[in-house]
C-alpha distance (Angstrom), angle and dihedral (degrees) to the residues before:
residue distance angle dihedral
M1 . . .
K2 3.79 . .
T3 3.78 116.6 .
T4 3.75 117.7 -139.6
T5 3.79 117.2 -148.2
V6 3.76 116.9 -150.2
R7 3.76 114.5 -154.8
V8 3.74 118.8 -153.2
G9 3.76 117.9 -143.4
G10 3.78 122.0 -116.7
A11 3.77 92.9 -107.9
R12 3.79 92.4 51.7
R13 3.81 92.5 47.9
A14 3.79 90.1 51.9
G15 3.78 90.4 51.0
L16 3.81 92.7 51.1
A17 3.79 91.5 48.7
A18 3.80 91.1 51.2
A19 3.80 91.2 49.0
V20 3.83 92.7 50.6
A21 3.81 91.4 47.9
A22 3.78 91.1 50.4
S23 3.83 91.7 49.8
L24 3.80 91.7 50.5
A25 3.79 90.4 49.6
V26 3.81 90.4 53.7
L27 3.80 91.9 48.8
A28 3.77 91.7 47.7
G29 3.80 88.7 52.1
C30 3.81 88.0 56.5
G31 3.77 89.4 61.3
L32 3.81 99.4 -113.7
P33 3.82 109.7 166.0
G34 3.76 116.2 -104.5
L35 3.81 93.9 19.0
E36 3.79 99.4 87.5
S37 3.75 117.8 131.7
P38 3.84 111.3 -98.4
D39 3.79 89.6 -124.3
E40 3.82 94.4 48.9
K41 3.78 116.6 94.6
P42 3.83 115.8 -140.9
K43 3.77 112.8 -101.8
A44 3.78 117.8 -115.4
T45 3.80 113.0 -105.3
Q46 3.79 112.4 -117.9
P47 3.83 116.8 -137.8
S48 3.79 114.2 -105.2
F49 3.82 92.9 -137.4
A50 3.78 138.2 46.5
E51 3.79 121.7 -121.8
K52 3.78 116.3 -107.4
A53 3.76 112.8 -97.0
P54 3.81 118.6 -112.5
L55 3.77 115.6 -101.5
P56 3.79 113.9 -101.6
S57 3.77 112.5 -109.6
A58 3.77 119.6 -104.3
K59 3.77 119.5 -120.6
P60 3.80 116.7 -105.7
L61 3.80 108.5 -93.7
G62 3.79 111.8 -98.9
P63 3.81 129.3 -149.5
D64 3.80 90.6 -91.2
A65 3.81 94.0 53.4
H66 3.80 113.6 128.3
V67 3.79 97.9 -146.0
P68 3.83 119.0 127.4
E69 3.74 120.3 -120.0
A70 3.79 110.8 -99.3
P71 3.82 108.6 -94.9
K72 3.79 120.4 -122.6
P73 3.79 101.4 -141.9
D74 3.77 127.8 -176.2
R75 3.81 98.3 -87.8
H76 3.81 90.7 -150.5
D77 3.83 89.9 60.4
A78 3.82 109.8 81.5
T79 3.81 92.8 -165.6
A80 3.80 92.8 52.2
V81 3.81 91.8 50.3
A82 3.82 92.4 47.4
K83 3.81 91.3 51.2
A84 3.81 92.5 46.9
W85 3.80 88.8 53.0
A86 3.83 92.7 48.8
L87 3.81 93.6 48.2
M88 3.79 92.1 55.1
A89 3.81 95.7 37.8
Y90 3.81 94.5 58.6
S91 3.81 101.1 34.1
Y92 3.81 104.1 101.0
D93 3.77 133.8 175.1
T94 3.78 108.1 -167.7
K95 3.79 92.5 -166.0
Y96 3.80 86.4 72.2
D97 3.80 107.2 13.6
M98 3.80 116.6 80.6
S99 3.81 93.7 -163.8
P100 3.81 140.6 -6.6
H101 3.79 88.0 -91.0
D102 3.80 91.1 73.3
A103 3.80 87.7 67.4
I104 3.81 90.2 48.1
L105 3.79 89.2 56.3
R106 3.81 88.7 56.7
T107 3.82 87.8 62.1
V108 3.82 93.5 63.1
P109 3.85 93.0 107.9
Y110 3.81 88.5 65.1
L111 3.81 97.0 46.7
T112 3.77 134.4 90.5
S113 3.79 113.9 -107.9
K114 3.81 91.4 -106.8
K115 3.81 93.0 49.2
A116 3.81 90.7 47.6
K117 3.80 90.9 51.1
D118 3.80 91.0 49.8
E119 3.80 91.9 50.8
R120 3.81 92.8 49.0
S121 3.82 91.2 52.8
Y122 3.81 95.7 41.8
R123 3.80 117.7 131.4
P124 3.81 120.3 -168.7
A125 3.79 121.9 -122.6
A126 3.82 91.3 -153.4
G127 3.79 142.8 7.1
A128 3.79 125.8 -71.1
G129 3.82 92.7 -93.3
N130 3.79 138.8 -117.7
E131 3.80 94.9 -71.5
W132 3.79 91.5 56.0
N133 3.80 91.1 45.0
T134 3.80 89.4 55.0
W135 3.80 91.9 51.2
A136 3.80 91.2 46.3
K137 3.79 91.3 51.1
H138 3.81 88.4 61.7
K139 3.84 94.5 35.7
A140 3.77 85.6 -121.8
W141 3.76 131.2 177.0
T142 3.79 126.5 -151.4
K143 3.77 131.1 -131.3
V144 3.78 119.9 -164.8
K145 3.78 139.6 -160.7
L146 3.78 119.0 -151.7
H147 3.78 129.6 -149.6
L148 3.79 127.1 -176.2
E149 3.80 110.1 -130.9
V150 3.80 117.9 -150.3
D151 3.78 111.6 -140.8
G152 3.80 114.7 -172.4
D153 3.81 90.0 -161.4
A154 3.80 94.6 56.3
P155 3.82 116.5 108.9
A156 3.77 114.4 -96.7
D157 3.79 117.8 -106.4
T158 3.78 118.5 -95.4
P159 3.81 125.3 -163.5
T160 3.82 88.9 -95.1
K161 3.82 106.4 28.8
A162 3.80 135.1 48.4
H163 3.80 137.2 171.5
R164 3.79 126.2 -151.3
Q165 3.81 131.5 -178.1
I166 3.79 112.6 -151.2
S167 3.80 122.0 -169.7
V168 3.81 110.7 -148.1
S169 3.80 120.0 -160.5
G170 3.79 118.7 175.2
T171 3.77 145.8 174.4
A172 3.79 129.3 -147.7
T173 3.81 125.2 -141.0
G174 3.78 123.2 -169.4
R175 3.75 125.7 -146.7
D176 3.80 86.6 -126.8
G177 3.81 92.2 60.0
W178 3.80 95.5 -95.1
K179 3.81 117.7 141.4
G180 3.76 128.0 -164.7
V181 3.77 147.7 146.6
G182 3.79 117.1 -58.5
P183 3.80 131.0 -161.0
R184 3.80 116.9 -30.8
V185 3.78 109.2 -172.0
Q186 3.78 143.6 148.5
A187 3.81 104.9 -144.6
F188 3.81 118.8 -163.3
V189 3.79 104.7 -159.7
T190 3.81 125.0 -166.4
L191 3.80 117.3 -160.8
V192 3.80 128.7 -170.4
R193 3.78 141.4 -178.2
T194 3.78 133.2 178.2
D195 3.81 95.6 -120.3
A196 3.78 140.8 -8.3
K197 3.81 92.7 -88.6
D198 3.82 95.1 56.2
D199 3.81 129.9 86.7
W200 3.76 121.7 -93.7
Q201 3.82 114.9 -111.5
V202 3.79 131.4 -172.6
S203 3.80 110.4 -111.4
R204 3.80 101.6 168.2
V205 3.79 140.6 11.9
D206 3.80 128.5 -167.1
A207 3.80 109.6 -169.8
V208 3.79 122.9 -166.6
P209 3.83 120.0 -171.9
A210 3.78 109.8 -120.2
A211 3.78 116.5 -118.0
V212 3.78 113.8 -106.4
V213 3.79 114.0 -148.2
P214 3.82 107.9 -131.7
S215 3.78 118.8 -131.8
A216 3.78 115.5 -106.8
P217 3.81 113.6 -98.5
P218 3.81 115.6 -115.0
S219 3.78 113.4 -93.9
S220 3.79 118.9 -124.9
E221 3.80 92.2 -157.3
K222 3.76 128.0 65.6
Q223 3.76 111.6 -120.4
D224 3.80 117.6 -136.3
């Protein structure tokens, strides 16, 4: 079979080239990858999330602050160190503290260097919560009682690692005379040290809010 070659005139070839160039320009404008104009610099990609805001600084504690003095426990007693940590971690004074994390920062003397660094650089994902807002409304402080829970399933102590479960039960007292419920937490505290002669330090805490049993609603019907 004989092949017929069709030659396109110079004017027609120029028109086709212009049409192709125009089409590519349109596609490049639509942002298709690989079709950007050679003279166009790629646009910087904007992050899809905003960085967490720094925590506001707490006010320096005044003479009327209701914050306990930091205990000086026997550093070779893991239970004593865990309780000292818990006392400071859940003793708030909302007249001065901006969030519960201000109390956590007062526990730094009981923490490992890594844990202390993490707490200093902590950024919250959300606000302090309704309970804190209620305390703050009354400029309340909290007072806690601590109880060591014995868990038979907890790992046994080793010379360099110990686990303690501390039950925290607190009350809140407002400067306007208001009284309410304070922190209710089960704190699972992990303590470490490099050898048996060193001091125990808190390396990790897993805190679980304690369940509060609601009061029974009043019945509208008399029970026989």
